[in-house]
Each structure stands twice: as C-alpha cells, then as structure tokens.
LUMVEX-550788 format. One record per residue (C-alpha): z, y, x; residue in one letter. Coordinates in steps of 0.5 Angstrom, whole numbers, padded with zeros to 4 digits, always signed. Each point is the difference from the previous one (the first is absolute). Layout:
ZYXA ...
//
This chain:
+0072+0415+0605X +0000-0006+0004X +0002+0004+0005X +0006+0003-0003X +0002-0007-0004X -0001-0002+0009X +0006+0006+0002X +0004-0002-0007X +0000-0007+0003X +0002+0001+0007X +0005+0005-0002X +0004-0005-0004X -0001-0005+0006X +0003+0005+0004X +0006+0001-0006X +0001-0007+0001X +0000-0001+0007X +0005+0006+0001X +0004-0004-0004X +0000-0006+0003X +0000+0002+0007X +0008+0003-0002X +0003-0001-0006X +0006+0005+0003X -0005+0005+0000X -0001-0001-0007X +0007+0000-0002X +0000+0006+0004X -0006+0003-0005X +0003-0002-0006X +0007+0004+0002X -0005+0006+0002X -0003-0001-0006X +0006+0000-0004X +0003+0006+0003X -0006+0004+0000X +0000+0000-0007X +0007+0002-0001X -0002+0006+0004X -0006+0002-0004X +0005+0000-0006X +0004+0004+0003X -0006+0005+0002X -0002-0001-0008X +0006+0002-0002X +0001+0007+0005X -0008+0001-0002X +0001+0000-0007X +0007+0004+0001X -0004+0005+0003X -0006+0001-0004X +0005+0001-0006X +0003+0006+0003X -0006+0002+0002X -0005+0006-0003X -0004-0007-0001X -0002-0001-0008X +0004-0006-0002X -0006-0004-0003X -0003-0001+0008X +0007-0004+0001X -0002-0007-0001X -0007+0002+0002X +0003+0002+0007X +0004-0005+0000X -0004-0006-0002X -0005+0002+0007X +0005+0001+0005X +0003-0007-0002X -0007-0002+0000X -0001+0002+0007X +0007-0001+0003X -0001-0008-0002X -0006-0001+0003X +0002+0003+0006X +0005-0005+0000X -0004-0005-0001X -0004+0002+0006X +0006+0001+0005X +0002-0007-0002X -0007-0004+0001X +0000+0004+0006X +0005-0003+0003X -0002-0006-0001X -0006+0000+0004X -0005+0001-0005X -0005+0005+0002X +0000+0006-0005X -0008+0001+0000X -0001-0007-0003X +0005+0002-0005X -0003+0006-0002X -0007-0003+0000X +0003-0005-0005X +0004+0005-0004X -0006+0004-0001X -0004-0006-0002X +0005-0001-0005X +0001+0007-0002X -0008+0000-0002X +0000-0006-0004X +0006+0002-0003X -0003+0007-0002X -0007-0004-0002X +0005-0004-0006X +0004+0005-0001X -0004+0007-0002X +0003+0002-0006X +0008-0001+0004X -0003+0004+0006X -0003+0006-0005X +0007+0000-0003X +0003+0001+0006X -0005+0006+0002X +0001+0002-0007X +0007+0000+0002X +0000+0005+0006X -0004+0005-0005X +0006+0000-0005X +0005+0001+0006X -0004+0006+0003X -0004+0003-0006X +0006+0000-0005X -0003+0000-0007X +0008-0003-0002X +0006-0001+0003X +0006-0004-0002X +0003+0002-0006X -0006+0002-0002X -0003-0003-0007X -0006-0001+0000X -0006-0004-0003X -0003-0003+0005X -0004-0007+0000X +0001-0001-0008X +0008+0000+0001X +0003+0006-0002X +0007+0000+0003X +0005+0004+0005X -0001-0001+0008X +0004-0004+0004X -0003-0003+0006X -0007+0002+0003X -0001-0007+0005X -0006-0001+0005X -0003-0004-0006X +0002+0001-0006X +0005+0006-0004X +0006-0002-0004X +0000+0004-0007X +0006-0001-0005X -0002+0000-0007X +0004+0005-0005X +0003-0008-0003X +0003-0002+0006X -0006-0004+0003X -0002-0001+0008X -0008+0001+0001X -0003-0001+0007X -0007+0003-0001X -0005-0001+0005X -0001+0006+0005X -0008+0000-0002X +0000-0001-0007X +0005+0007+0000X -0006+0003+0004X -0005-0003-0004X +0002+0004-0006X +0002+0006-0002X +0007+0002+0002X +0005+0004-0005X +0006+0003+0003X +0004+0003-0005X +0005+0002+0004X -0006+0005+0004X +0003+0007-0001X +0008-0001-0002X -0001+0001-0007X -0004-0003-0006X -0003+0003-0007X +0002-0005-0007X -0004+0002-0006X +0005-0001-0006X -0006+0000-0007X +0003+0001-0007X -0005-0001-0006X +0002+0005-0006X -0002+0001-0007X -0006+0005-0001X +0005+0004-0004X +0005+0001+0004X +0001+0007+0004X -0003-0001+0006X +0003+0006+0004X +0007-0003-0002X -0002-0007+0003X -0002+0003+0006X +0007+0004+0001X +0004-0006-0001X -0004-0004+0004X +0002+0005+0006X +0006+0002-0003X +0002-0008+0002X -0004+0000+0006X +0003+0006+0004X +0007-0002-0002X +0000-0007+0004X +0004+0001+0006X -0006-0004+0004X -0006+0004-0002X -0002+0004+0005X -0001+0007-0002X -0006+0001+0005X -0006-0003-0002X +0003+0003-0006X +0000-0004-0007X -0007+0000-0004X -0002-0002-0008X -0006+0000-0001X -0005-0004-0007X -0002-0006+0003X -0005-0003-0005X -0001+0001-0008X +0001-0007-0003X -0002-0003-0007X +0008+0001-0003X +0002+0004+0006X +0000+0006+0005X +0003-0003+0008X +0004+0005+0004X +0001-0002+0007X +0006+0003+0004X -0002+0000+0007X +0007+0000+0005X +0001-0001+0007X +0006-0004+0004X +0001-0002+0006X -0001-0007+0002X +0007-0003-0001X +0000+0003-0006X -0006-0001-0004X +0001-0006-0004X +0007+0003-0002X -0003+0006-0003X -0006-0004-0003X +0005-0004-0004X +0005+0005-0001X -0005+0005-0003X -0004-0005-0005X +0006-0001-0003X +0003+0008+0000X -0007+0002-0003X -0001-0006-0006X +0007+0002-0002X -0001+0008+0001X -0007+0000-0004X +0004-0005-0006X +0006+0006+0000X -0005+0005-0001X -0002-0003-0006X -0007-0001+0004X -0004-0006-0004X -0002-0005+0006X -0006-0004-0004X -0002-0007+0000X -0006-0004-0002X -0001+0000-0008X -0006-0003-0005X -0001+0005-0006X -0004-0004-0006X -0004+0004-0005X -0002-0003-0006X -0006+0002-0004X +0000+0001-0007X +0001-0006-0005X +0002-0005+0006X +0007-0004-0001X +0004+0002+0007X +0003-0006-0001X -0006-0004+0000X -0003+0004+0006X +0007-0002+0004X -0001-0007-0002X -0007+0000+0004X +0003+0004+0005X +0005-0006+0001X -0004-0006-0001X -0007+0002+0003X -0003-0008+0000X +0003-0001-0007X -0006+0006-0003X -0005-0001+0005X +0000-0008-0003X +0000+0004-0007X -0006+0005+0002X -0004-0006+0002X +0002-0004-0006X -0003+0005-0004X -0007+0001+0005X -0001-0007-0002X +0000+0002-0007X 
//
C-alpha cells in the first residue's frame, strides 16, 4: 500500500511539473480534451442510432452506450496525460489502487453493475414490460448499469437497484404476450348455476378483446356461508388486460342482475326461544354493556 501511495504521489508530482514546465502545453491539453468530448458525444449518438436500427434488443441500448462512454472517456484522459508527458504506467498503477479502494468500499454498487450486466444478457424482462421486481411493480423504462427505472401505474418513477432485483423473485407479466384474468361472481344458493354459467360465458364471448384461444371458462370456485362463487377465466392481450378486466366486471354484474339472479350480501338471522320478548333481545344486542352490568347486579344479589 505504501508503494502504491508513493507511486500516486510521484504521478501527481509529474503532472504538476508538466504544467509548470509549459503553460502552452496545458492549454493544448484543455483544447484536446474539449475536442475529444465533442467527438465522443458524436460517436455515442451514432452508436446509439446504429444499435436502435439493428437487431439488438432495445433493453441493451442504454447498457451498451454507458459502457462505450466509460471506455472512451478513460481513453481520452489517458491521451491527455500522455501528451503532458506523464508516465502512463504510474497512472495505471494509481488508477488500479484507486479502483481497489473504491471496490472495497462500494461492494453493493459493483454488485449492481454485475447484476445489470446479467439483466442485459439474460433478459428476465425488457423495456416496456410490466414487472414486479425488487418490491416494486411498474413498466420498465430503462435498464442501466446500477439501477432499473420503473414507471408505476400511478405515474411515479422508481429507481430500483439491480442488486435488489436479483435478490428477489422477478414477475414478468408480459412473458408470453397475453394474460389471464379471473372474474369472481357470488350468487345465491337457490340460483340456477347452469344459467349463471351460460350468462358469464356469453358475456365473455361477446367481448371483442377476449381471446378465443384459450377459450373462456367458468367453474365453481368456492361454497361460502351464504353464496356460491363462480370464477370466470378469460385471456386477453397484455395491452388489453385492464380494459377487459374493468369491462367484464361491470358487464357480468349487470347481466346477472338483469337475469333476476340474486347477488347475496352478508346477513344475520336472529331466532327467539318461546316466551322471549324480541324487543328485550334486541335491547341486549344493541347494549351489551348495560346488560352485562345488570347480570353482575343479579349475581351480587
């Protein structure tokens, strides 16, 4: 470590000597750096345009451009130092020592870079996919070296570290281009369930955005305390998912009601023993504290 610090000190001293020896050379280096920056920006624009127009996945565009940007700027800095007469071997040693120190202190950041590379190459999701990753659900906007940018359904922009994405399961809702939705409907036990099934399937088949394959299905899903629950399963394209979901929930409810089929809601039935006064029972139900006090008084007697 002492040798590395000594090399770094020698490098800094050499840079200072170069500036002191020739102010004109320093101005030339500034000009070289400025022109180099302009060239790098032009190259990056051309590279980005070429990648977009090629067969490369759009998810890789930002990732590849960032890597090329880093390499070009590093090369420009080395050229400027070389022009100043600085020994590049010392510079490279100093850079390696600096990178080692940074790597030890920024392990999570380096892990995010590695995971970003894995995301870009393995494609668990792509730009414009709707995913649930890293504890956040949203549409993928960008895939960068350190983080992935998601846009939530309510319009918020979330930066999720790539390390957090790979540390948890990734749910990609656009995996196969279509999604299934389950519409649940509860009907009274006295209802004609075959008729209910016909109504639900008829509503689903008439919707223009519901896919014919796989075909819509209706099954009894549960038998509750006061109702039988039907589950209508239909498939739609990813882009039509929410439109179909909202439409079917509305149309199914209207169709069931128009058919005269009762949609139950929680009810409580009270029964009275012979000789009891219903008014007293209701009073007890509505004021249990008062009746508990009365019971306590009777126990004291």
